[in-house]
C-alpha positions as CSV (number, residue, x, y, z in Angstrom):
1,M,-4.6,7.1,-7.3
2,A,-7.1,4.6,-6.0
3,T,-6.6,0.8,-5.9
4,D,-9.9,-1.0,-5.9
5,P,-9.6,-4.7,-5.1
6,R,-12.8,-6.5,-6.2
7,P,-14.2,-8.5,-9.2
8,L,-14.0,-6.2,-12.2
9,P,-17.1,-6.2,-14.3
10,A,-16.7,-5.7,-18.0
11,S,-18.8,-2.5,-17.6
12,A,-16.5,-0.9,-15.0
13,M,-16.1,2.7,-15.8
14,P,-14.1,5.3,-13.8
15,A,-15.9,8.2,-12.2
16,P,-15.8,11.6,-13.8
17,G,-12.3,13.1,-13.4
18,A,-10.7,9.6,-13.1
19,R,-9.1,7.3,-15.5
20,V,-8.0,3.6,-15.3
21,V,-4.2,3.4,-15.5
22,A,-3.8,-0.3,-14.8
23,R,-5.7,-3.6,-14.2
24,H,-4.0,-6.5,-12.4
25,D,-5.8,-9.8,-12.9
26,F,-5.6,-12.5,-10.2
27,G,-7.6,-15.2,-11.9
28,H,-11.2,-16.3,-11.4
29,D,-12.5,-12.8,-12.4
30,W,-10.6,-11.1,-9.5
31,G,-8.4,-8.1,-10.0
32,V,-7.2,-4.8,-8.8
33,L,-8.1,-1.7,-10.7
34,T,-5.7,1.2,-10.4
35,V,-7.4,4.6,-11.1
36,E,-5.8,8.0,-11.3
37,T,-7.9,10.9,-10.1
38,S,-7.6,14.6,-10.9
39,G,-8.1,17.3,-8.4
40,S,-7.5,17.4,-4.7
41,S,-10.9,16.2,-3.5
42,H,-11.3,12.5,-2.6
43,A,-14.8,11.1,-2.6
44,H,-15.1,8.5,0.2
45,Q,-17.5,6.3,2.1
46,A,-18.5,7.6,5.5
47,S,-18.6,4.2,7.1
48,P,-17.4,0.7,6.1
49,C,-19.7,-1.2,3.7
50,A,-21.2,-4.5,4.5
51,R,-18.5,-6.5,2.7
52,C,-15.6,-4.3,3.8
53,P,-12.6,-6.5,4.4
54,W,-11.5,-4.2,7.2
55,R,-14.6,-5.3,9.2
56,R,-13.9,-8.1,11.7
57,D,-17.4,-9.4,11.1
58,A,-17.1,-9.6,7.3
59,P,-16.5,-13.1,5.9
60,T,-12.9,-13.8,5.3
61,G,-11.7,-15.4,2.1
62,A,-14.1,-13.4,-0.1
63,F,-11.1,-11.9,-1.9
64,P,-8.0,-14.0,-2.9
65,A,-4.9,-13.6,-0.8
66,A,-3.1,-12.3,-4.0
67,V,-5.3,-9.2,-4.0
68,F,-4.3,-8.4,-0.4
69,R,-0.6,-8.9,-1.2
70,H,-0.9,-6.6,-4.2
71,S,-2.9,-3.9,-2.3
72,A,-0.6,-3.9,0.8
73,R,1.4,-1.1,-0.8
74,V,-1.4,1.3,0.1
75,T,-0.1,1.3,3.7
76,Y,3.6,1.6,2.9
77,D,5.2,4.8,4.1
78,L,4.5,7.7,1.7
79,A,2.2,5.5,-0.5
80,T,0.5,7.3,-3.4
81,H,-2.1,4.6,-4.1
82,T,-5.2,4.3,-2.0
83,F,-7.8,1.6,-1.2
84,G,-11.2,1.8,-2.9
85,C,-14.5,0.7,-1.5
86,H,-15.9,-2.6,-2.6
87,A,-19.6,-1.5,-2.6
88,A,-19.3,2.0,-4.1
89,S,-17.3,2.2,-7.3
90,L,-14.2,4.4,-7.0
91,L,-14.9,5.9,-3.6
92,L,-12.2,5.6,-0.9
93,C,-12.8,2.9,1.6
94,A,-13.9,4.0,5.1
95,G,-12.1,1.1,6.7
96,F,-8.9,2.1,4.9
97,L,-9.3,5.7,6.1
98,L,-9.8,4.6,9.7
99,R,-7.1,1.8,9.9
100,G,-4.6,2.1,7.0
101,A,-4.2,5.6,5.8
102,S,-2.2,7.4,8.4
103,D,1.1,7.0,6.5
104,N,-0.4,7.3,3.0
105,L,1.0,10.4,1.2
106,A,-2.1,10.7,-1.1
107,I,-4.4,10.9,1.9
108,R,-2.1,13.2,3.9
109,M,-1.9,15.6,1.0
110,A,-5.6,15.5,0.2
111,R,-7.5,18.7,0.7
112,T,-10.5,16.6,1.9
113,D,-12.3,16.7,5.2
114,F,-12.5,13.1,6.3
115,S,-14.0,13.9,9.7
116,D,-17.3,12.3,8.7
117,V,-15.7,8.9,8.5
118,H,-16.7,6.5,11.3
119,S,-17.4,2.9,12.1
120,D,-20.1,1.3,14.2
121,V,-18.5,-2.1,13.9
122,E,-15.2,-3.4,15.0
123,L,-12.4,-3.2,12.5
124,Y,-9.0,-4.9,12.2
125,D,-6.3,-2.9,13.8
126,D,-4.2,-2.5,10.6
127,Y,-3.7,-3.8,7.1
128,R,-1.3,-6.6,8.2
129,E,-3.9,-8.1,10.6
130,M,-6.7,-7.9,7.9
131,A,-4.5,-9.5,5.2
132,I,-3.4,-12.3,7.5
133,A,-7.0,-13.0,8.4
134,N,-7.7,-13.2,4.7
135,G,-5.1,-15.8,3.8
136,V,-1.8,-13.9,3.5
137,A,1.1,-15.6,5.3
138,P,2.3,-13.6,8.3
139,D,5.8,-13.7,7.0
140,D,4.9,-12.6,3.4
141,P,7.4,-10.0,2.2
142,A,4.5,-7.8,1.0
143,L,3.4,-7.2,4.6
144,V,6.8,-6.2,6.0
145,P,6.7,-2.5,5.0
146,C,3.0,-2.1,6.0
147,R,2.4,0.9,8.1
148,G,-0.7,3.1,8.5
149,D,-1.6,1.5,11.8
150,R,-2.7,4.6,13.6
151,T,-6.3,5.8,13.5
152,V,-6.1,9.2,12.0
153,I,-8.8,11.1,10.3
154,Y,-7.6,14.2,8.5
155,R,-9.7,17.3,8.7
156,N,-9.4,20.1,6.2
157,P,-8.3,23.2,8.3
158,E,-10.0,25.5,5.8
159,R,-13.5,24.2,6.8
């Protein structure tokens, strides 16, 4: 499953092999789209997009704090939801793969080679740091179980 925090246009359509299973609205045209994908391959960005909230040089406050609180679950131990890219509809976020996916079960079980994922810009160390920079209180209960703070890129051993 992919969780894609960004404004949801009325024309938002899932990619082939994916279906929208939930939409969580946070007001002012902001929401989180939860998508279920079939198969074991996970299409992904190779590097963080220009608006990627994982980038330290990206403007903070572009997304409401409520979106970050909701999406924190992608870094919980054995999480099955993932974090989608803001620029490329329904692709996995490169920043997430580099800084928040190490404890994510969906990523760990993926039969996808993520060795092409890289960043030429400085990223937040983990989800908690990124969320706090974007307005989530440091003591917010949604951040307590956050993990995924190790940089791990999974490589498909069959390649």
